KEKE-3310 file (N, C-alpha, C; in steps of 0.2 Angstrom, whole numbers, plus 5000, padded with zeros to 4 digits):
npx = (5221:5223:5238:5239:5242:5258:5267:5269:5258:5249:5257:5257:5243:5241:5249:5243:5230:5233:5231:5218:5213:5216:5213:5213:5206:5212:5226:5226:5222:5233:5244:5241:5241:5255:5261:5257:5263:5277:5279:5276:5286:5297:5295:5294:5307:5315:5321:5335:5342:5353:5352:5341:5346:5355:5347:5340:5351:5355:5344:5345:5357:5353:5344:5353:5360:5352:5349:5349:5353:5352:5342:5341:5331:5322:5329:5331:5318:5315:5325:5321:5310:5298:5293:5290:5280:5270:5267:5262:5250:5243:5242:5242:5243:5244:5229:5224:5231:5247:5260:5265:5280:5293:5296:5309:5324:5329:5322:5318:5307:5301:5308:5316:5306:5305:5306:5297:5307:5318:5335:5339:5351:5367:5377:5378:5386:5394:5384:5370:5353:5336:5321:5304:5286:5268:5254:5240:5223:5215:5204:5209:5210:5219:5230:5232:5244:5247:5258:5275:5287:5304:5318:5335:5351:5368:5382:5392:5386:5379:5365:5359:5356:5364:5376:5388:5395:5388:5377:5362:5350:5354:5350:5337:5320:5304:5290:5278:5264:5260:5247:5242:5245:5259:5276:5294:5311:5329:5343:5356:5361:5355:5364:5367:5367:5374:5365:5367:5379:5387:5383:5372:5362:5369:5378:5369:5365:5377:5379:5369:5372:5369:5369:5371:5365:5355:5345:5349:5339:5326:5317:5300:5287:5270:5257:5240:5226:5211:5215:5223:5239:5255:5269:5283:5295:5307:5315:5331:5332:5344:5351:5360:5354:5341:5334:5337:5336:5340:5330:5318:5311:5308:5296:5290:5283:5288:5300:5311:5318:5333:5336:5349:5357:5365:5375:5380:5372:5359:5350:5355:5347:5342:5353:5361:5376:5387:5384:5368:5354:5337:5321:5304:5291:5275:5263:5250:5236:5225:5208:5202:5192:5174:5164:5155)
npy = (5419:5402:5394:5383:5366:5357:5350:5344:5344:5352:5364:5368:5369:5380:5390:5391:5395:5408:5416:5419:5432:5439:5450:5449:5437:5429:5430:5424:5411:5406:5408:5400:5387:5387:5387:5375:5366:5369:5365:5352:5348:5350:5341:5329:5327:5328:5341:5349:5360:5367:5365:5373:5386:5386:5386:5399:5407:5405:5410:5423:5427:5426:5437:5447:5447:5453:5466:5481:5476:5463:5449:5439:5431:5428:5420:5409:5405:5401:5391:5381:5377:5383:5395:5390:5381:5389:5396:5385:5382:5393:5395:5383:5370:5366:5368:5382:5394:5403:5395:5399:5405:5406:5423:5427:5434:5445:5454:5471:5484:5496:5496:5502:5509:5502:5502:5491:5477:5483:5482:5476:5478:5485:5477:5464:5454:5438:5429:5434:5436:5434:5437:5433:5434:5432:5440:5433:5430:5417:5414:5415:5428:5442:5453:5468:5481:5475:5473:5468:5464:5462:5454:5448:5439:5444:5442:5439:5432:5438:5448:5465:5471:5465:5469:5481:5486:5486:5495:5501:5498:5488:5474:5474:5478:5486:5482:5485:5476:5475:5479:5467:5459:5456:5455:5459:5457:5461:5453:5446:5429:5421:5414:5399:5400:5403:5404:5417:5411:5413:5416:5413:5405:5398:5391:5382:5375:5368:5361:5352:5345:5350:5358:5375:5380:5388:5384:5392:5406:5418:5431:5435:5446:5447:5457:5463:5473:5468:5455:5442:5444:5436:5429:5423:5412:5410:5396:5390:5376:5369:5369:5361:5360:5359:5349:5350:5362:5374:5381:5375:5379:5376:5373:5362:5367:5379:5378:5382:5380:5387:5393:5392:5403:5406:5419:5417:5410:5415:5430:5443:5450:5467:5476:5466:5457:5444:5427:5422:5419:5413:5413:5408:5414:5413:5421:5417:5424:5423:5428:5440:5434:5435:5446:5439)
npz = (5760:5757:5753:5738:5736:5732:5718:5701:5692:5698:5699:5685:5682:5691:5685:5673:5677:5681:5671:5670:5671:5659:5647:5633:5623:5613:5616:5628:5625:5617:5625:5636:5629:5626:5638:5644:5634:5636:5649:5648:5640:5648:5658:5652:5647:5659:5662:5667:5680:5675:5662:5659:5662:5652:5640:5642:5642:5628:5621:5625:5619:5606:5605:5607:5596:5586:5575:5565:5553:5554:5559:5571:5577:5568:5560:5569:5570:5557:5555:5564:5558:5561:5555:5542:5546:5551:5539:5531:5539:5538:5524:5518:5505:5488:5477:5466:5467:5467:5476:5493:5502:5515:5521:5525:5533:5526:5520:5514:5516:5504:5491:5476:5463:5447:5429:5418:5412:5416:5424:5440:5446:5444:5441:5432:5430:5425:5423:5417:5420:5414:5420:5418:5417:5420:5429:5436:5442:5451:5442:5430:5425:5419:5429:5428:5433:5444:5458:5459:5470:5472:5477:5480:5482:5480:5469:5478:5487:5497:5504:5500:5512:5521:5518:5519:5509:5498:5487:5495:5488:5479:5469:5471:5469:5463:5453:5441:5434:5417:5405:5401:5412:5412:5416:5418:5422:5423:5430:5440:5440:5454:5469:5478:5496:5512:5527:5539:5550:5561:5573:5588:5582:5572:5580:5585:5574:5571:5582:5581:5569:5557:5541:5534:5523:5510:5495:5479:5475:5470:5478:5479:5482:5478:5474:5472:5468:5477:5478:5487:5493:5489:5496:5490:5481:5468:5464:5459:5448:5447:5459:5472:5485:5486:5492:5505:5511:5523:5530:5526:5516:5502:5489:5477:5467:5465:5459:5446:5429:5424:5409:5398:5386:5370:5363:5351:5343:5344:5344:5355:5370:5374:5384:5388:5389:5382:5386:5392:5404:5405:5413:5417:5427:5431:5441:5451:5459:5473:5474:5486:5498:5497:5508:5521)
capx = (5220:5228:5242:5238:5248:5263:5267:5270:5252:5246:5260:5255:5237:5241:5251:5237:5225:5235:5229:5211:5211:5219:5207:5213:5205:5217:5232:5225:5222:5240:5249:5239:5244:5262:5263:5256:5268:5283:5279:5276:5293:5302:5294:5296:5314:5318:5325:5339:5343:5359:5350:5336:5350:5358:5342:5339:5357:5355:5339:5348:5362:5349:5341:5358:5363:5348:5351:5345:5355:5351:5336:5343:5325:5319:5334:5329:5311:5316:5329:5317:5304:5292:5291:5286:5274:5265:5265:5257:5244:5239:5241:5241:5247:5239:5225:5226:5236:5254:5261:5269:5285:5296:5299:5316:5326:5333:5317:5318:5302:5303:5313:5315:5301:5308:5302:5297:5313:5324:5339:5339:5358:5372:5382:5374:5391:5395:5378:5364:5347:5330:5315:5298:5280:5262:5251:5233:5220:5213:5199:5212:5210:5225:5230:5236:5245:5250:5265:5280:5292:5309:5325:5340:5358:5373:5387:5396:5381:5376:5360:5362:5355:5369:5383:5388:5399:5383:5371:5356:5345:5356:5347:5330:5316:5297:5288:5270:5263:5257:5240:5241:5248:5266:5282:5300:5317:5335:5346:5361:5359:5356:5368:5366:5371:5374:5362:5372:5380:5392:5380:5369:5358:5374:5380:5364:5365:5383:5378:5364:5375:5365:5372:5367:5364:5349:5346:5348:5332:5324:5311:5295:5280:5266:5250:5235:5219:5206:5218:5227:5246:5258:5276:5285:5302:5309:5321:5335:5332:5351:5354:5361:5351:5333:5331:5340:5335:5340:5324:5313:5306:5307:5290:5292:5279:5292:5307:5311:5325:5336:5338:5355:5357:5372:5374:5383:5366:5353:5351:5355:5342:5345:5356:5364:5382:5389:5379:5363:5349:5330:5316:5298:5287:5269:5260:5242:5233:5218:5204:5200:5185:5168:5162:5149)
capy = (5413:5396:5392:5377:5361:5357:5345:5346:5345:5358:5370:5369:5372:5387:5395:5393:5399:5415:5420:5420:5439:5441:5453:5447:5430:5425:5430:5419:5404:5405:5407:5393:5381:5387:5385:5368:5362:5370:5361:5345:5346:5350:5335:5323:5327:5329:5346:5351:5368:5370:5365:5378:5392:5386:5389:5406:5410:5405:5415:5430:5428:5427:5444:5452:5447:5456:5473:5484:5472:5456:5447:5432:5427:5425:5414:5404:5402:5398:5385:5376:5375:5386:5399:5386:5378:5394:5397:5379:5382:5399:5395:5376:5368:5364:5374:5385:5400:5401:5393:5404:5402:5411:5429:5427:5439:5450:5459:5478:5488:5503:5495:5507:5507:5501:5501:5484:5475:5486:5478:5477:5479:5488:5472:5458:5448:5433:5425:5438:5432:5438:5434:5436:5431:5436:5439:5431:5428:5410:5413:5416:5435:5445:5458:5474:5485:5471:5475:5463:5467:5457:5455:5442:5440:5446:5436:5437:5428:5442:5453:5472:5473:5462:5471:5488:5488:5486:5500:5498:5496:5483:5468:5475:5483:5485:5482:5485:5472:5478:5478:5460:5456:5454:5459:5456:5461:5458:5452:5441:5423:5420:5408:5396:5404:5401:5409:5419:5405:5415:5418:5407:5400:5394:5386:5377:5371:5364:5356:5346:5342:5352:5363:5382:5382:5388:5384:5398:5408:5425:5432:5440:5448:5450:5459:5466:5475:5463:5448:5440:5444:5430:5430:5417:5412:5407:5392:5387:5369:5366:5369:5355:5361:5359:5344:5350:5369:5374:5384:5370:5383:5374:5369:5360:5371:5385:5377:5383:5379:5393:5391:5395:5406:5408:5424:5415:5406:5419:5437:5445:5455:5473:5477:5459:5455:5438:5422:5424:5414:5415:5409:5411:5412:5416:5421:5417:5426:5421:5434:5441:5431:5440:5446:5435)
capz = (5755:5759:5747:5736:5737:5727:5713:5694:5689:5702:5696:5678:5683:5694:5680:5668:5680:5682:5665:5670:5670:5653:5643:5626:5623:5609:5619:5634:5622:5615:5631:5639:5626:5626:5645:5644:5630:5639:5655:5646:5637:5654:5662:5648:5646:5665:5661:5673:5681:5671:5655:5658:5661:5645:5636:5643:5639:5621:5619:5627:5614:5600:5605:5607:5589:5582:5574:5559:5547:5556:5563:5573:5579:5562:5558:5573:5568:5550:5555:5568:5554:5563:5550:5536:5548:5551:5532:5529:5543:5535:5517:5515:5499:5482:5475:5460:5468:5468:5483:5497:5506:5520:5519:5526:5537:5523:5516:5516:5512:5500:5486:5471:5457:5441:5423:5415:5409:5419:5428:5447:5448:5439:5440:5430:5430:5420:5422:5417:5420:5413:5423:5415:5419:5420:5435:5435:5448:5450:5437:5424:5423:5420:5434:5426:5439:5450:5460:5460:5474:5471:5480:5480:5485:5475:5468:5484:5491:5502:5502:5501:5519:5525:5516:5519:5503:5492:5487:5498:5483:5474:5468:5474:5465:5462:5446:5440:5428:5411:5404:5401:5418:5411:5419:5417:5424:5422:5436:5440:5442:5461:5471:5484:5501:5519:5531:5544:5555:5566:5580:5591:5577:5568:5585:5586:5568:5571:5588:5579:5563:5551:5537:5535:5516:5506:5488:5475:5474:5470:5482:5476:5485:5473:5476:5467:5471:5477:5479:5493:5491:5490:5497:5487:5479:5462:5465:5453:5448:5447:5466:5476:5491:5485:5496:5512:5513:5530:5532:5524:5512:5495:5487:5471:5462:5464:5456:5439:5426:5421:5403:5395:5379:5368:5358:5344:5340:5344:5346:5362:5372:5376:5391:5390:5385:5383:5387:5397:5406:5406:5417:5418:5433:5431:5448:5452:5466:5476:5475:5492:5499:5498:5515:5523)
cpx = (5225:5231:5239:5244:5253:5262:5267:5263:5249:5250:5258:5248:5237:5244:5246:5232:5227:5233:5222:5209:5213:5213:5207:5212:5210:5224:5232:5226:5229:5245:5247:5242:5252:5265:5263:5261:5275:5284:5280:5283:5298:5301:5296:5303:5318:5323:5329:5340:5348:5356:5345:5340:5353:5353:5341:5345:5357:5350:5341:5353:5358:5347:5347:5361:5358:5350:5347:5347:5354:5346:5337:5336:5322:5323:5332:5323:5312:5319:5325:5311:5297:5289:5287:5280:5268:5262:5260:5250:5240:5237:5240:5245:5242:5235:5227:5231:5243:5256:5266:5275:5288:5297:5306:5318:5329:5328:5318:5312:5305:5308:5311:5310:5306:5304:5302:5303:5319:5329:5339:5346:5362:5377:5379:5379:5391:5389:5371:5358:5341:5324:5309:5292:5274:5259:5243:5230:5218:5208:5202:5213:5216:5225:5234:5237:5247:5257:5269:5286:5298:5315:5329:5347:5362:5378:5392:5392:5378:5370:5362:5361:5360:5376:5384:5392:5394:5379:5365:5351:5348:5352:5340:5326:5308:5295:5281:5269:5259:5250:5238:5243:5255:5271:5288:5305:5323:5339:5352:5359:5360:5361:5365:5370:5370:5370:5368:5373:5386:5389:5377:5365:5364:5377:5376:5364:5371:5382:5373:5366:5371:5370:5368:5365:5357:5350:5345:5341:5332:5318:5306:5289:5276:5259:5246:5229:5214:5208:5222:5234:5249:5266:5279:5293:5302:5315:5324:5335:5339:5354:5354:5357:5344:5330:5333:5340:5335:5334:5318:5308:5305:5300:5291:5289:5283:5298:5306:5318:5327:5339:5344:5354:5364:5371:5377:5377:5360:5354:5350:5350:5346:5348:5360:5370:5384:5383:5374:5358:5342:5326:5310:5294:5281:5266:5253:5240:5226:5214:5202:5193:5180:5166:5156:5144)
cpy = (5408:5394:5385:5372:5361:5352:5348:5348:5352:5365:5372:5372:5379:5392:5396:5397:5407:5419:5421:5427:5442:5444:5451:5439:5426:5424:5424:5412:5402:5404:5401:5387:5381:5385:5378:5364:5363:5366:5354:5343:5346:5343:5329:5322:5328:5335:5348:5358:5371:5370:5371:5385:5392:5389:5396:5410:5411:5410:5422:5432:5429:5434:5449:5452:5451:5463:5475:5479:5465:5454:5440:5428:5424:5419:5408:5401:5399:5391:5379:5374:5378:5391:5396:5383:5383:5396:5391:5380:5388:5398:5388:5375:5366:5370:5377:5391:5398:5400:5399:5401:5407:5417:5430:5433:5445:5455:5466:5481:5494:5502:5500:5505:5507:5500:5493:5483:5478:5480:5480:5478:5482:5483:5465:5452:5444:5428:5429:5433:5436:5434:5437:5431:5435:5435:5438:5430:5421:5409:5414:5423:5438:5451:5464:5478:5481:5473:5468:5466:5461:5459:5448:5444:5441:5441:5435:5434:5432:5447:5460:5474:5470:5465:5478:5491:5488:5492:5497:5496:5491:5477:5468:5479:5481:5486:5482:5481:5476:5477:5471:5456:5454:5458:5455:5460:5457:5458:5448:5435:5422:5414:5405:5400:5401:5406:5411:5414:5407:5417:5412:5402:5395:5389:5380:5372:5366:5359:5350:5343:5344:5358:5370:5384:5382:5388:5391:5400:5416:5426:5437:5440:5451:5451:5463:5468:5469:5456:5448:5440:5438:5432:5423:5417:5409:5403:5390:5379:5366:5366:5363:5355:5361:5354:5345:5358:5370:5377:5380:5374:5381:5370:5368:5364:5377:5384:5378:5382:5386:5391:5395:5397:5408:5413:5422:5412:5410:5426:5439:5450:5461:5473:5470:5459:5448:5433:5424:5418:5417:5410:5412:5409:5416:5416:5421:5418:5424:5427:5434:5438:5436:5440:5443:5440)
cpz = (5757:5753:5745:5737:5731:5722:5706:5691:5692:5699:5690:5678:5686:5689:5675:5671:5681:5676:5665:5668:5664:5649:5636:5626:5619:5612:5625:5631:5620:5620:5635:5636:5626:5633:5646:5641:5633:5645:5653:5644:5643:5657:5658:5647:5653:5665:5668:5674:5676:5664:5654:5658:5655:5640:5636:5641:5631:5618:5620:5621:5607:5600:5604:5600:5584:5581:5567:5553:5548:5560:5565:5575:5573:5559:5562:5571:5562:5551:5559:5564:5556:5558:5544:5539:5549:5544:5530:5533:5540:5528:5514:5509:5494:5480:5469:5461:5468:5475:5486:5500:5511:5517:5520:5530:5533:5519:5519:5512:5508:5495:5480:5466:5451:5435:5421:5411:5412:5423:5436:5450:5442:5437:5438:5430:5424:5419:5422:5417:5419:5416:5420:5417:5418:5427:5434:5442:5446:5445:5430:5421:5424:5425:5432:5432:5445:5452:5462:5463:5474:5475:5480:5482:5479:5474:5473:5490:5497:5499:5504:5509:5524:5524:5515:5513:5497:5493:5490:5494:5478:5475:5472:5469:5465:5455:5446:5433:5423:5410:5403:5407:5417:5415:5417:5420:5423:5429:5435:5442:5450:5463:5477:5490:5508:5523:5536:5550:5560:5572:5583:5587:5574:5573:5585:5580:5569:5577:5586:5572:5557:5547:5537:5528:5514:5499:5485:5474:5473:5474:5478:5482:5480:5475:5471:5470:5471:5477:5485:5491:5493:5491:5495:5484:5471:5463:5459:5454:5449:5454:5469:5483:5491:5490:5503:5514:5520:5533:5530:5519:5505:5494:5480:5465:5460:5461:5448:5436:5423:5415:5400:5388:5377:5362:5351:5340:5340:5346:5353:5364:5374:5383:5393:5386:5387:5384:5392:5399:5406:5410:5417:5424:5433:5439:5448:5459:5467:5477:5483:5493:5500:5506:5516:5526)
residu = (MET:THR:PRO:ARG:GLY:GLY:GLY:ILE:ASP:ASP:LEU:THR:ALA:ARG:THR:VAL:ASP:SER:LEU:ALA:GLY:CYS:PRO:ASP:PRO:ARG:LEU:ARG:THR:VAL:LEU:THR:SER:LEU:ILE:ARG:HIS:LEU:HIS:GLU:CYS:ALA:VAL:GLU:ASN:ALA:LEU:THR:GLU:SER:GLU:LEU:ILE:ALA:CYS:ILE:GLY:PHE:LEU:THR:ASP:VAL:GLY:GLN:ARG:CYS:SER:GLU:ARG:ARG:GLN:GLU:PHE:ILE:LEU:LEU:SER:ASP:THR:LEU:GLY:LEU:SER:MET:LEU:VAL:ASP:LEU:ILE:ASN:HIS:GLY:SER:GLY:GLY:HIS:ALA:THR:GLU:SER:THR:VAL:LEU:GLY:PRO:PHE:TYR:ALA:PRO:GLY:SER:PRO:TRP:ARG:ALA:ASP:GLY:ASP:ALA:ILE:THR:ASP:GLU:LEU:GLY:ASP:ALA:PRO:LEU:ILE:VAL:SER:GLY:ARG:VAL:PHE:ASP:THR:THR:GLY:ARG:ALA:LEU:PRO:GLY:ALA:VAL:ILE:ASP:VAL:TRP:GLN:ASN:ALA:PRO:ASN:ARG:LEU:TYR:ALA:VAL:GLN:ASP:GLU:HIS:GLN:ASP:PRO:ASP:ASN:LEU:ARG:GLY:ARG:PHE:ARG:ALA:GLY:THR:ASP:GLY:ALA:PHE:SER:PHE:ARG:THR:SER:ARG:PRO:LEU:ASP:TYR:SER:ILE:PRO:ASP:ASP:GLY:PRO:VAL:GLY:ARG:LEU:LEU:ARG:ALA:THR:GLY:ARG:HIS:ALA:TRP:ARG:PRO:ALA:HIS:ILE:HIS:LEU:ILE:VAL:SER:ALA:ASP:GLY:CYS:VAL:PRO:VAL:THR:THR:HIS:VAL:PHE:ASP:ALA:ALA:SER:PRO:TYR:LEU:ASP:SER:ASP:VAL:VAL:PHE:GLY:VAL:LYS:ARG:SER:LEU:VAL:ARG:THR:PHE:VAL:PRO:HIS:ASP:PRO:ALA:VAL:GLU:PRO:GLN:PRO:GLY:GLY:ILE:SER:GLY:PRO:TRP:TYR:THR:THR:GLU:MET:ASP:VAL:VAL:LEU:GLU:PRO:VAL:PRO:ALA:ALA:SER)
# end
């Protein structure tokens, strides 16, 4: 076979043509698009050999920082806006269902089951918070038995999966909604926190003049039989980072006021000492579309 000629356009075409035998149509489509965009980026910016080596070195560093406690590639995807872009492509915005947002790199499956109203931590600290709500579908029907899987950071701004000094189940829990779809749990008020910035993603943020902070929030994955599950957050309206979330995850419909309460003027709930806060977050799930 006679080799084809050189040139940029010919190289891109030959690279794409090399996928002709790919047995997976979706893989072939995505890789074809990726190759074309990568080549266009290199040409548009006249990428140098040293810059290519630097890019490869950066991605190598990202992979080497991944461990059981840390997922640097998720951090990279989040901080480049890719995670939220995929969320928007797949879930859009508006409509009647609760909006979704990023999963984040600190989710751990298998959180302990807890009873309604239980605390998800033994250390409520000086800012106890009671979160309550109900789970409905978009027709307004309550969803008894819906599962509410929650997790958040500790007063030291770290998640349990990051911190070997925390109990692995600290500030994590799964709850089942009651007969009317209601749920509640006690926790400590979450804090704004910096994503891990001591690795290659942190270096990239500093090189581009960006901060590493996320606004205070609680994570939820809510699911129920016959409905599409949602991965979402409850954001603290008092956070100064709502408009500059490093992972672009804030949606205004998910922001809630954490209402202060004073034991000198109103009865304290069980399991709470001193002042406390409350917030409400109803969750609305989309029914699974009927099969066509």
